[in-house]
N, CA, C and O atoms as a printed pandas DataFrame, in Angstrom:
     atom_number atom_name residue_name chain_id  residue_number  x_coord  y_coord  z_coord
0              1         N          GLN        A               1   82.179   79.176   73.471
1              2        CA          GLN        A               1   82.143   79.115   75.204
2              3         C          GLN        A               1   83.787   79.044   75.513
3              4         O          GLN        A               1   84.370   80.036   75.950
4              5         N          GLN        A               2   84.309   78.099   75.315
5              6        CA          GLN        A               2   85.671   77.872   75.415
6              7         C          GLN        A               2   86.518   79.424   76.072
7              8         O          GLN        A               2   87.147   79.706   77.092
8              9         N          ALA        A               3   86.008   80.287   74.577
9             10        CA          ALA        A               3   86.751   81.254   74.828
10            11         C          ALA        A               3   86.554   81.963   76.134
11            12         O          ALA        A               3   87.353   82.360   76.982
12            13         N          ALA        A               4   85.065   82.006   76.025
13            14        CA          ALA        A               4   84.736   83.019   77.295
14            15         C          ALA        A               4   85.445   82.242   78.676
15            16         O          ALA        A               4   86.071   83.025   79.391
16            17         N          LYS        A               5   85.431   81.309   78.973
17            18        CA          LYS        A               5   85.956   80.414   80.512
18            19         C          LYS        A               5   87.279   80.897   80.227
19            20         O          LYS        A               5   87.874   81.518   81.108
20            21         N          ASP        A               6   87.949   80.643   78.832
21            22        CA          ASP        A               6   89.951   81.291   78.735
22            23         C          ASP        A               6   89.912   82.803   79.238
23            24         O          ASP        A               6   90.712   83.213   80.079
24            25         N          GLN        A               7   89.158   83.416   78.802
25            26        CA          GLN        A               7   88.563   85.141   79.009
26            27         C          GLN        A               7   88.566   85.208   81.225
27            28         O          GLN        A               7   89.398   85.750   81.953
28            29         N          GLN        A               8   87.030   84.264   81.698
29            30        CA          GLN        A               8   87.326   84.449   82.895
30            31         C          GLN        A               8   88.430   83.993   84.016
31            32         O          GLN        A               8   88.472   84.227   85.224
32            33         N          GLN        A               9   89.298   83.262   83.171
33            34        CA          GLN        A               9   90.354   82.359   83.615
34            35         C          GLN        A               9   91.705   83.444   83.605
35            36         O          GLN        A               9   92.692   83.356   84.335
36            37         N          GLU        A              10   91.433   84.513   82.529
37            38        CA          GLU        A              10   92.333   85.308   82.205
38            39         C          GLU        A              10   93.028   86.686   83.428
39            40         O          GLU        A              10   94.049   87.057   84.008
40            41         N          GLN        A              11   91.203   87.072   83.163
41            42        CA          GLN        A              11   90.589   88.234   84.224
42            43         C          GLN        A              11   90.869   87.297   85.844
43            44         O          GLN        A              11   91.234   88.089   86.713
44            45         N          ALA        A              12   90.777   86.011   86.299
45            46        CA          ALA        A              12   91.201   85.655   87.616
46            47         C          ALA        A              12   92.675   85.541   87.751
47            48         O          ALA        A              12   93.280   85.767   88.798
48            49         N          LEU        A              13   93.228   85.170   86.605
49            50        CA          LEU        A              13   94.733   85.186   86.743
50            51         C          LEU        A              13   95.248   87.225   86.880
51            52         O          LEU        A              13   96.142   87.544   87.664
52            53         N          ILE        A              14   94.817   87.870   86.365
53            54        CA          ILE        A              14   95.029   89.021   86.210
54            55         C          ILE        A              14   95.141   89.868   87.945
55            56         O          ILE        A              14   96.139   90.445   88.378
56            57         N          ARG        A              15   93.702   89.682   88.719
57            58        CA          ARG        A              15   92.928   89.907   89.504
58            59         C          ARG        A              15   94.342   89.438   91.051
59            60         O          ARG        A              15   94.723   89.925   92.116
60            61         N          ALA        A              16   94.664   88.055   90.054
61            62        CA          ALA        A              16   95.239   87.242   91.740
62            63         C          ALA        A              16   96.850   88.220   91.932
63            64         O          ALA        A              16   97.319   88.530   93.027
64            65         N          VAL        A              17   97.515   88.587   90.490
65            66        CA          VAL        A              17   98.845   88.371   90.039
66            67         C          VAL        A              17   99.172   90.061   90.330
67            68         O          VAL        A              17   99.891   90.693   91.104
68            69         N          GLY        A              18   98.335   90.336   89.387
69            70        CA          GLY        A              18   98.018   92.512   89.141
70            71         C          GLY        A              18   98.405   92.251   87.392
71            72         O          GLY        A              18   98.913   91.264   86.859
72            73         N          GLU        A              19   97.879   93.722   86.711
73            74        CA          GLU        A              19   97.734   93.801   85.526
74            75         C          GLU        A              19   99.395   93.669   84.956
75            76         O          GLU        A              19   99.744   92.802   84.155
76            77         N          ASP        A              20  100.353   94.743   85.561
77            78        CA          ASP        A              20  101.404   94.670   85.623
78            79         C          ASP        A              20  102.392   93.103   85.007
79            80         O          ASP        A              20  102.873   92.734   83.935
80            81         N          ASN        A              21  102.288   92.525   86.525
81            82        CA          ASN        A              21  103.052   91.561   86.530
82            83         C          ASN        A              21  102.203   90.537   85.607
83            84         O          ASN        A              21  102.952   89.843   84.920
84            85         N          TYR        A              22  100.725   90.250   85.407
85            86        CA          TYR        A              22  100.958   89.967   83.919
86            87         C          TYR        A              22  101.028   89.944   82.695
87            88         O          TYR        A              22  101.246   88.925   82.039
88            89         N          ARG        A              23  100.835   91.170   82.201
89            90        CA          ARG        A              23  102.073   91.328   81.248
90            91         C          ARG        A              23  103.326   91.072   80.905
91            92         O          ARG        A              23  103.751   90.849   79.771
92            93         N          GLY        A              24  104.084   91.120   82.200
93            94        CA          GLY        A              24  104.752   91.038   82.548
94            95         C          GLY        A              24  105.081   89.680   82.107
95            96         O          GLY        A              24  105.561   89.844   80.986
96            97         N          LEU        A              25  105.084   88.661   82.326
97            98        CA          LEU        A              25  104.621   87.192   81.931
98            99         C          LEU        A              25  104.553   87.002   81.019
99           100         O          LEU        A              25  105.260   86.211   80.395
100          101         N          LEU        A              26  103.582   87.729   80.561
101          102        CA          LEU        A              26  103.692   87.632   78.404
102          103         C          LEU        A              26  104.928   88.143   78.299
103          104         O          LEU        A              26  105.790   87.305   78.033
104          105         N          ALA        A              27  105.261   89.169   78.413
105          106        CA          ALA        A              27  106.677   89.753   77.618
106          107         C          ALA        A              27  108.190   88.774   78.436
107          108         O          ALA        A              27  109.379   88.849   78.128
108          109         N          LEU        A              28  107.648   88.078   79.322
109          110        CA          LEU        A              28  108.968   86.780   79.513
110          111         C          LEU        A              28  108.776   85.577   78.159
111          112         O          LEU        A              28  109.679   84.866   77.718
112          113         N          VAL        A              29  107.238   85.614   77.655
113          114        CA          VAL        A              29  106.891   84.404   77.202
114          115         C          VAL        A              29  107.659   84.989   76.015
115          116         O          VAL        A              29  108.451   84.194   75.510
116          117         N          ASP        A              30  107.599   86.199   75.460
117          118        CA          ASP        A              30  108.038   86.969   74.426
118          119         C          ASP        A              30  109.253   86.966   74.423
119          120         O          ASP        A              30  109.699   87.575   73.451
120          121         N          CYS        A              31  110.202   86.440   75.254
121          122        CA          CYS        A              31  111.639   86.856   75.516
122          123         C          CYS        A              31  112.218   88.466   75.537
123          124         O          CYS        A              31  113.278   88.973   75.169
124          125         N          GLU        A              32  110.947   89.013   76.170
125          126        CA          GLU        A              32  111.085   90.602   76.193
126          127         C          GLU        A              32  111.781   90.783   77.621
127          128         O          GLU        A              32  111.191   91.392   78.513
128          129         N          HIS        A              33  112.914   90.296   77.791
129          130        CA          HIS        A              33  113.394   90.480   79.483
130          131         C          HIS        A              33  113.272   91.524   79.956
131          132         O          HIS        A              33  112.787   91.582   81.086
132          133         N          LYS        A              34  113.661   92.728   79.278
133          134        CA          LYS        A              34  114.221   94.053   79.705
134          135         C          LYS        A              34  112.341   94.764   79.964
135          136         O          LYS        A              34  112.116   95.480   80.939
136          137         N          ARG        A              35  111.540   94.514   79.245
137          138        CA          ARG        A              35  110.594   95.052   79.231
138          139         C          ARG        A              35  109.576   94.077   80.274
139          140         O          ARG        A              35  108.593   94.737   80.613
140          141         N          ALA        A              36  109.579   92.844   80.785
141          142        CA          ALA        A              36  109.480   92.323   81.735
142          143         C          ALA        A              36  109.602   92.249   82.961
143          144         O          ALA        A              36  108.949   91.681   83.837
144          145         N          GLU        A              37  110.932   93.178   82.956
145          146        CA          GLU        A              37  111.366   93.342   84.596
146          147         C          GLU        A              37  111.333   94.797   84.810
147          148         O          GLU        A              37  111.885   95.261   85.808
148          149         N          ALA        A              38  110.576   95.765   83.733
149          150        CA          ALA        A              38  110.297   96.800   83.660
150          151         C          ALA        A              38  108.879   96.960   84.554
151          152         O          ALA        A              38  108.600   97.700   85.497
152          153         N          LEU        A              39  108.084   95.904   83.814
153          154        CA          LEU        A              39  106.290   95.514   84.693
154          155         C          LEU        A              39  106.841   94.755   85.666
155          156         O          LEU        A              39  105.859   94.756   86.409
156          157         N          ALA        A              40  107.674   94.083   86.267
157          158        CA          ALA        A              40  108.030   93.545   87.453
158          159         C          ALA        A              40  107.624   94.653   88.379
159          160         O          ALA        A              40  106.670   94.592   89.154
160          161         N          ASN        A              41  108.528   95.784   88.208
161          162        CA          ASN        A              41  108.745   96.728   89.200
162          163         C          ASN        A              41  107.823   97.190   89.387
163          164         O          ASN        A              41  107.289   97.099   90.492
164          165         N          ALA        A              42  107.282   97.863   88.375
165          166        CA          ALA        A              42  105.979   98.094   88.531
166          167         C          ALA        A              42  105.031   97.707   89.203
167          168         O          ALA        A              42  104.242   98.391   89.854
168          169         N          GLY        A              43  105.091   96.024   89.004
169          170        CA          GLY        A              43  103.976   95.489   90.235
170          171         C          GLY        A              43  104.620   95.552   91.303
171          172         O          GLY        A              43  103.785   95.570   92.207
172          173         N          ALA        A              44  105.645   95.597   91.720
173          174        CA          ALA        A              44  106.305   95.608   93.014
174          175         C          ALA        A              44  105.919   96.853   93.363
175          176         O          ALA        A              44  105.950   96.768   94.591
176          177         N          ALA        A              45  105.488   98.233   93.043
177          178        CA          ALA        A              45  104.986   99.346   93.480
178          179         C          ALA        A              45  103.423   99.600   93.529
179          180         O          ALA        A              45  102.920  100.691   93.799
180          181         N          SER        A              46  102.680   98.363   93.210
181          182        CA          SER        A              46  101.844   98.292   93.867
182          183         C          SER        A              46  100.966   98.203   95.668
183          184         O          SER        A              46  101.470   97.825   96.725
184          185         N          SER        A              47   99.915   98.581   95.470
185          186        CA          SER        A              47   99.713   98.776   96.770
186          187         C          SER        A              47   99.088   97.402   97.467
187          188         O          SER        A              47   98.928   97.238   98.676
188          189         N          ASN        A              48   98.809   96.559   96.527
189          190        CA          ASN        A              48   98.494   95.221   96.791
190          191         C          ASN        A              48   99.635   94.244   97.423
191          192         O          ASN        A              48  100.674   94.035   96.796
192          193         N          SER        A              49   99.421   93.733   98.534
193          194        CA          SER        A              49  100.697   92.874   99.144
194          195         C          SER        A              49  100.935   91.245   98.171
195          196         O          SER        A              49  101.969   90.577   98.186
196          197         N          ASN        A              50   99.501   90.876   97.293
197          198        CA          ASN        A              50   99.802   89.944   96.412
198          199         C          ASN        A              50  100.035   90.332   95.453
199          200         O          ASN        A              50  100.129   89.483   94.567
200          201         N          HIS        A              51  100.200   91.388   95.168
201          202        CA          HIS        A              51  100.477   91.685   93.277
202          203         C          HIS        A              51  102.034   91.960   94.203
203          204         O          HIS        A              51  102.857   91.265   93.608
204          205         N          GLN        A              52  102.610   92.542   95.165
205          206        CA          GLN        A              52  103.867   93.173   95.274
206          207         C          GLN        A              52  104.756   91.407   95.121
207          208         O          GLN        A              52  105.799   91.151   94.519
208          209         N          LEU        A              53  103.881   90.500   95.891
209          210        CA          LEU        A              53  104.888   89.194   96.318
210          211         C          LEU        A              53  104.721   88.875   94.652
211          212         O          LEU        A              53  105.754   89.174   94.054
212          213         N          ALA        A              54  103.426   88.221   93.587
213          214        CA          ALA        A              54  103.934   88.264   92.369
214          215         C          ALA        A              54  105.408   88.709   91.982
215          216         O          ALA        A              54  106.444   88.069   91.798
216          217         N          SER        A              55  105.099   90.028   91.933
217          218        CA          SER        A              55  106.421   91.016   91.263
218          219         C          SER        A              55  107.546   90.533   91.845
219          220         O          SER        A              55  108.658   91.002   91.601
220          221         N          LEU        A              56  107.381   89.758   92.491
221          222        CA          LEU        A              56  109.102   89.290   93.464
222          223         C          LEU        A              56  109.205   87.399   92.361
223          224         O          LEU        A              56  110.160   87.119   91.636
224          225         N          TRP        A              57  108.372   86.769   92.514
225          226        CA          TRP        A              57  108.551   85.532   91.684
226          227         C          TRP        A              57  108.475   85.817   90.185
227          228         O          TRP        A              57  109.077   85.086   89.398
228          229         N          LEU        A              58  107.547   87.151   89.652
229          230        CA          LEU        A              58  108.235   87.481   88.455
230          231         C          LEU        A              58  109.687   88.258   87.943
231          232         O          LEU        A              58  110.014   88.328   86.758
232          233         N          LYS        A              59  110.315   88.703   88.838
233          234        CA          LYS        A              59  111.247   88.872   88.981
234          235         C          LYS        A              59  112.785   87.450   89.249
235          236         O          LYS        A              59  113.965   87.338   88.916
236          237         N          ALA        A              60  112.083   86.904   89.784
237          238        CA          ALA        A              60  113.133   85.623   89.871
238          239         C          ALA        A              60  112.858   84.828   88.839
239          240         O          ALA        A              60  113.752   84.020   88.587
240          241         N          LEU        A              61  111.728   84.786   88.025
241          242        CA          LEU        A              61  111.585   83.586   86.637
242          243         C          LEU        A              61  112.678   84.354   85.667
243          244         O          LEU        A              61  113.298   83.801   84.758
244          245         N          ILE        A              62  112.768   85.499   85.979
245          246        CA          ILE        A              62  113.627   86.496   84.723
246          247         C          ILE        A              62  114.821   86.016   84.961
247          248         O          ILE        A              62  115.456   85.452   84.070
248          249         N          ALA        A              63  115.377   86.198   86.413
249          250        CA          ALA        A              63  116.695   86.280   86.697
250          251         C          ALA        A              63  117.377   85.038   85.956
251          252         O          ALA        A              63  118.475   85.122   85.408
252          253         N          ASN        A              64  116.335   83.477   86.018
253          254        CA          ASN        A              64  116.322   82.120   86.246
254          255         C          ASN        A              64  116.377   82.159   84.731
255          256         O          ASN        A              64  117.458   81.696   84.368
256          257         N          ASP        A              65  115.520   82.588   83.571
257          258        CA          ASP        A              65  115.686   82.635   82.475
258          259         C          ASP        A              65  117.197   82.814   81.644
259          260         O          ASP        A              65  117.894   82.065   80.959
260          261         N          LEU        A              66  117.274   84.064   82.050
261          262        CA          LEU        A              66  118.814   84.625   82.039
262          263         C          LEU        A              66  119.792   84.044   82.573
263          264         O          LEU        A              66  120.934   84.244   82.159
264          265         N          ARG        A              67  119.564   83.330   83.449
265          266        CA          ARG        A              67  120.638   82.340   84.225
266          267         C          ARG        A              67  121.583   83.100   84.680
267          268         O          ARG        A              67  122.781   83.005   84.416
268          269         N          GLN        A              68  120.892   84.125   85.604
269          270        CA          GLN        A              68  121.855   85.190   86.330
270          271         C          GLN        A              68  121.559   84.305   87.425
271          272         O          GLN        A              68  120.435   83.938   87.768
272          273         N          LYS        A              69  123.195   83.841   88.199
273          274        CA          LYS        A              69  122.595   82.658   89.583
274          275         C          LYS        A              69  122.636   83.721   90.906
275          276         O          LYS        A              69  121.890   83.855   91.876
276          277         N          ASP        A              70  123.758   84.345   90.509
277          278        CA          ASP        A              70  123.756   85.008   91.767
278          279         C          ASP        A              70  122.646   85.905   92.061
279          280         O          ASP        A              70  122.558   86.231   93.245
280          281         N          ARG        A              71  121.745   86.399   91.227
281          282        CA          ARG        A              71  120.506   87.465   91.330
282          283         C          ARG        A              71  119.648   86.784   91.828
283          284         O          ARG        A              71  118.883   87.183   92.706
284          285         N          THR        A              72  119.661   84.801   90.963
285          286        CA          THR        A              72  118.101   84.280   91.076
286          287         C          THR        A              72  118.452   84.018   92.648
287          288         O          THR        A              72  117.549   84.346   93.418
288          289         N          ALA        A              73  119.748   83.422   93.295
289          290        CA          ALA        A              73  119.988   83.513   94.702
290          291         C          ALA        A              73  119.213   84.021   95.636
291          292         O          ALA        A              73  118.458   83.517   96.467
292          293         N          LYS        A              74  119.633   85.510   95.268
293          294        CA          LYS        A              74  119.194   86.474   96.276
294          295         C          LYS        A              74  117.778   86.470   96.157
295          296         O          LYS        A              74  117.119   86.296   97.182
296          297         N          LEU        A              75  117.027   86.686   94.721
297          298        CA          LEU        A              75  115.467   86.815   94.863
298          299         C          LEU        A              75  114.982   85.680   95.498
299          300         O          LEU        A              75  113.867   85.827   95.997
300          301         N          TYR        A              76  115.734   84.096   95.678
301          302        CA          TYR        A              76  115.027   83.726   96.242
302          303         C          TYR        A              76  114.781   83.316   98.044
303          304         O          TYR        A              76  113.842   82.733   98.585
304          305         N          GLN        A              77  115.891   83.826   98.553
305          306        CA          GLN        A              77  116.311   84.352   99.579
306          307         C          GLN        A              77  114.987   85.602  100.095
307          308         O          GLN        A              77  114.538   85.535  101.239
308          309         N          GLN        A              78  114.607   86.409   99.357
309          310        CA          GLN        A              78  114.051   87.172   99.611
310          311         C          GLN        A              78  111.994   86.346   99.544
311          312         O          GLN        A              78  110.971   86.854  100.002
312          313         N          LEU        A              79  112.143   85.185   98.897
313          314        CA          LEU        A              79  111.223   84.534   98.690
314          315         C          LEU        A              79  110.758   83.485  100.014
315          316         O          LEU        A              79  109.716   82.922  100.350
316          317         N          VAL        A              80  111.870   83.557  100.433
317          318        CA          VAL        A              80  111.778   82.983  101.331
318          319         C          VAL        A              80  110.802   83.623  102.402
319          320         O          VAL        A              80  109.671   83.308  102.772
320          321         N          SER        A              81  111.960   84.985  102.880
321          322        CA          SER        A              81  111.175   85.328  103.704
322          323         C          SER        A              81  109.544   86.329  103.427
323          324         O          SER        A              81  108.951   86.872  104.360
324          325         N          ALA        A              82  109.021   86.383  101.802
325          326        CA          ALA        A              82  108.343   86.739  101.749
326          327         C          ALA        A              82  106.857   86.091  101.337
327          328         O          ALA        A              82  105.774   86.661  101.203
328          329         N          ASP        A              83  107.140   84.989  101.220
329          330        CA          ASP        A              83  105.807   84.091  100.478
330          331         C          ASP        A              83  105.980   82.923  101.781
331          332         O          ASP        A              83  107.063   82.479  102.163
332          333         N          ALA        A              84  104.567   82.545  102.368
333          334        CA          ALA        A              84  104.509   81.881  103.575
334          335         C          ALA        A              84  104.526   80.583  103.165
335          336         O          ALA        A              84  104.355   79.812  104.109
336          337         N          ASP        A              85  104.689   79.981  101.961
337          338        CA          ASP        A              85  104.298   79.021  101.568
338          339         C          ASP        A              85  105.715   78.319  101.152
339          340         O          ASP        A              85  105.652   77.123  100.865
340          341         N          ILE        A              86  107.352   79.149  101.082
341          342        CA          ILE        A              86  108.234   78.463  100.704
342          343         C          ILE        A              86  108.647   78.615  101.919
343          344         O          ILE        A              86  108.310   79.540  102.659
344          345         N          ASP        A              87  109.718   77.337  102.308
345          346        CA          ASP        A              87  110.218   77.551  103.218
346          347         C          ASP        A              87  111.790   77.574  102.904
347          348         O          ASP        A              87  112.679   78.028  103.624
348          349         N          THR        A              88  111.920   76.879  101.462
349          350        CA          THR        A              88  113.516   77.397  101.282
350          351         C          THR        A              88  113.996   77.325  100.679
351          352         O          THR        A              88  113.218   76.722   99.940
352          353         N          LYS        A              89  115.120   77.446   99.959
353          354        CA          LYS        A              89  115.342   78.594   98.516
354          355         C          LYS        A              89  115.550   77.292   97.771
355          356         O          LYS        A              89  115.655   77.383   96.548
356          357         N          GLN        A              90  115.630   76.035   98.356
357          358        CA          GLN        A              90  115.183   75.065   97.554
358          359         C          GLN        A              90  114.307   74.936   96.224
359          360         O          GLN        A              90  114.463   74.953   95.003
360          361         N          GLN        A              91  112.959   74.751   97.489
361          362        CA          GLN        A              91  111.929   74.947   97.425
362          363         C          GLN        A              91  111.045   76.532   96.187
363          364         O          GLN        A              91  110.047   76.504   95.467
364          365         N          ALA        A              92  111.991   77.595   96.481
365          366        CA          ALA        A              92  111.296   78.615   95.356
366          367         C          ALA        A              92  112.067   77.997   94.335
367          368         O          ALA        A              92  111.374   78.037   93.319
368          369         N          SER        A              93  113.445   77.297   94.029
369          370        CA          SER        A              93  113.907   77.242   93.017
370          371         C          SER        A              93  113.109   76.097   92.316
371          372         O          SER        A              93  113.298   76.054   91.101
372          373         N          LEU        A              94  112.383   75.297   92.751
373          374        CA          LEU        A              94  111.655   73.914   91.936
374          375         C          LEU        A              94  110.514   75.458   91.264
375          376         O          LEU        A              94  110.547   76.027   90.173
376          377         N          GLU        A              95  109.674   75.684   92.421
377          378        CA          GLU        A              95  108.291   76.555   91.553
378          379         C          GLU        A              95  108.737   77.278   90.767
379          380         O          GLU        A              95  108.055   77.401   89.750
380          381         N          THR        A              96  109.993   78.049   90.834
381          382        CA          THR        A              96  110.456   78.884   89.607
382          383         C          THR        A              96  110.391   77.944   87.941
383          384         O          THR        A              96  109.758   78.099   86.896
384          385         N          ASP        A              97  111.755   76.634   88.600
385          386        CA          ASP        A              97  111.671   75.891   87.212
386          387         C          ASP        A              97  110.527   75.489   86.628
387          388         O          ASP        A              97  110.347   75.706   85.430
388          389         N          LYS        A              98  109.336   74.668   87.614
389          390        CA          LYS        A              98  107.872   74.457   87.030
390          391         C          LYS        A              98  107.707   75.518   86.288
391          392         O          LYS        A              98  107.927   75.105   85.149
392          393         N          VAL        A              99  107.458   76.621   86.226
393          394        CA          VAL        A              99  106.524   77.546   85.415
394          395         C          VAL        A              99  107.461   78.122   84.944
395          396         O          VAL        A              99  107.018   79.224   84.620
396          397         N          LEU        A             100  109.124   78.039   84.548
397          398        CA          LEU        A             100  109.649   78.261   83.257
398          399         C          LEU        A             100  109.556   77.286   82.596
399          400         O          LEU        A             100  109.353   77.512   81.403
400          401         N          MET        A             101  109.641   75.986   82.967
401          402        CA          MET        A             101  109.559   74.549   82.211
402          403         C          MET        A             101  107.932   74.934   80.859
403          404         O          MET        A             101  107.882   74.742   79.644
404          405         N          ASP        A             102  106.806   75.540   81.884
405          406        CA          ASP        A             102  105.401   75.786   81.069
406          407         C          ASP        A             102  105.822   76.899   80.271
407          408         O          ASP        A             102  105.324   76.909   79.145
408          409         N          VAL        A             103  106.828   78.109   80.622
409          410        CA          VAL        A             103  106.769   79.641   79.917
410          411         C          VAL        A             103  107.922   78.462   78.138
411          412         O          VAL        A             103  107.283   78.146   77.134
412          413         N          ARG        A             104  108.698   78.284   78.203
413          414        CA          ARG        A             104  109.789   77.536   77.621
414          415         C          ARG        A             104  109.258   76.679   76.459
415          416         O          ARG        A             104  109.598   76.667   75.276
416          417         N          GLN        A             105  108.095   75.786   77.289
417          418        CA          GLN        A             105  107.341   75.248   76.226
418          419         C          GLN        A             105  105.819   76.368   75.135
419          420         O          GLN        A             105  105.284   76.393   74.026
420          421         N          GLU        A             106  105.798   76.884   76.104
421          422        CA          GLU        A             106  104.769   77.753   75.653
422          423         C          GLU        A             106  105.754   78.392   73.862
423          424         O          GLU        A             106  105.292   78.195   72.738
424          425         N          ARG        A             107  106.661   78.883   74.063
425          426        CA          ARG        A             107  107.771   79.577   73.538
426          427         C          ARG        A             107  108.279   78.260   71.978
427          428         O          ARG        A             107  108.631   78.580   70.843
428          429         N          ARG        A             108  108.167   77.270   72.382
429          430        CA          ARG        A             108  108.398   76.014   71.294
430          431         C          ARG        A             108  107.540   75.944   70.381
431          432         O          ARG        A             108  107.774   75.953   69.172
432          433         N          ASP        A             109  105.626   75.810   71.348
433          434        CA          ASP        A             109  104.908   76.079   70.735
434          435         C          ASP        A             109  104.554   76.996   69.985
435          436         O          ASP        A             109  103.950   76.495   69.036
436          437         N          ARG        A             110  104.616   78.259   69.891
437          438        CA          ARG        A             110  104.769   79.544   69.548
438          439         C          ARG        A             110  105.633   79.969   68.103
439          440         O          ARG        A             110  105.291   80.723   67.193
440          441         N          GLY        A             111  106.825   79.205   68.278
441          442        CA          GLY        A             111  108.082   79.018   67.614
442          443         C          GLY        A             111  108.797   80.309   67.896
443          444         O          GLY        A             111  109.000   81.246   67.124
444          445         N          ILE        A             112  109.176   80.155   69.298
445          446        CA          ILE        A             112  109.677   81.465   69.513
446          447         C          ILE        A             112  111.228   81.292   69.939
447          448         O          ILE        A             112  111.153   80.547   70.916
448          449         N          SER        A             113  112.367   81.539   69.759
449          450        CA          SER        A             113  113.537   81.495   70.433
450          451         C          SER        A             113  114.129   82.344   71.138
451          452         O          SER        A             113  114.253   83.334   70.417
452          453         N          CYS        A             114  114.595   82.556   72.183
453          454        CA          CYS        A             114  115.541   83.727   72.678
454          455         C          CYS        A             114  116.703   83.482   72.600
455          456         O          CYS        A             114  117.100   82.328   72.442
456          457         N          ARG        A             115  117.694   84.757   72.715
457          458        CA          ARG        A             115  118.668   85.257   72.287
458          459         C          ARG        A             115  119.287   85.461   73.674
459          460         O          ARG        A             115  118.853   86.504   74.164
460          461         N          PHE        A             116  119.997   84.939   74.332
461          462        CA          PHE        A             116  120.955   85.737   75.246
462          463         C          PHE        A             116  122.482   86.683   75.065
463          464         O          PHE        A             116  123.001   87.211   76.049
C-alpha cells in the first residue's frame, strides 16, 4: 500500500514538473550534472509553462550544487522574473538551498559522493 502511495506521489510530481525535469533531478542526486543539465534543457523546451519554470529551478539547483556563483546569480534573477512566488534573488537562493539540503541528504543516505 505504501508503494502504491509513493508511486502516486511520484506520478503527481512528474505531471507537475515534467518527465525530463523529474529525471534531471534524479540525475542531480546521482551527481550526473551534465545529464541533469541536458534534461533541464529538454524540460525548458516543453510547451507547458510549469515545466519550463521547473527546468529553470533545476538549472539553478545544478549551478548551485556545482558552486557556479555567477551562473547561479543569473539564474536567480531569471527566477525572480519567471516565478510569481519569488520576489528576490535571496528568496530564490533560500528555496534552492532547501532543496539541495534534501538532495545532499539523499546522497548521504545512498552513499553517493560527488567529485567536482
